[in-house]
C-alpha angles and dihedrals in degrees: 000000000000118000126241093255092053097049106022089235135089114253112264135233114258116271091249090053092049093048092047090047096052092041090054088047091053094049095045091048090054097044095049095060092039089053092048095047099041093065096051118121117247095022111145110260095236091054092045092049091050092050092047091049091050096044098047094045094049093053095074089047090055089047090053092048090051091050090051092048092051091049089048090052089058092049097038113020118209118269117264118264115248113274087243090071107097115240094244091053091048089051092049089049091052091047094049092046093051092043090051090054092045094049093047090053091045091050094050096047094044090048090052092048091047093051097046096040087049089057095245126136124246090214102197093032102043093098091057104026104021115122097018090120126030125224108282118154093198092054091044089053093049093045089049091051091049092047089053093051093045090051090058092048089049093054090051092049092047089050090052093046093047092046092053091046090051092048094051095039101042106021112026096026087197098147096259094112093045090060087076100025131114099038097227 
């Protein structure tokens, strides 16, 4: 891979990493609003059911995407940040990236536990995941509380990540944003 000094641009993530990243973004950005809306009081039952069905069946897909992204990182590590990025910012970027992975995994697992412990089906996923957790209202309540907390942490991490991406892409124009853009 060419260096920054040879090309004038930062090295990029692999095409597979970019596609997986933006697919994850798309799914997360659809499940967050679905999750926030589906629990609102007074929502028509048919709309609520459709949102629950969508939300709980997308979670395992996000989990699979994160697993693929982590495996890909082992095979094809991310490109280095430009030398112009201060060490503290580079450390913060690594921390936010790993926390995003951790929180996405925790959200998916806590969602699966909440659904199964609550005695609800996972429709699309029952053949693979059904019966992993027995009905247990106390566990369902704990998983639900954890899921709620992790959702809030995820929103903060996304805001930090997007803010940093905007800073690098729109203000600094230092090549950091172009490592992941365009998606393919």
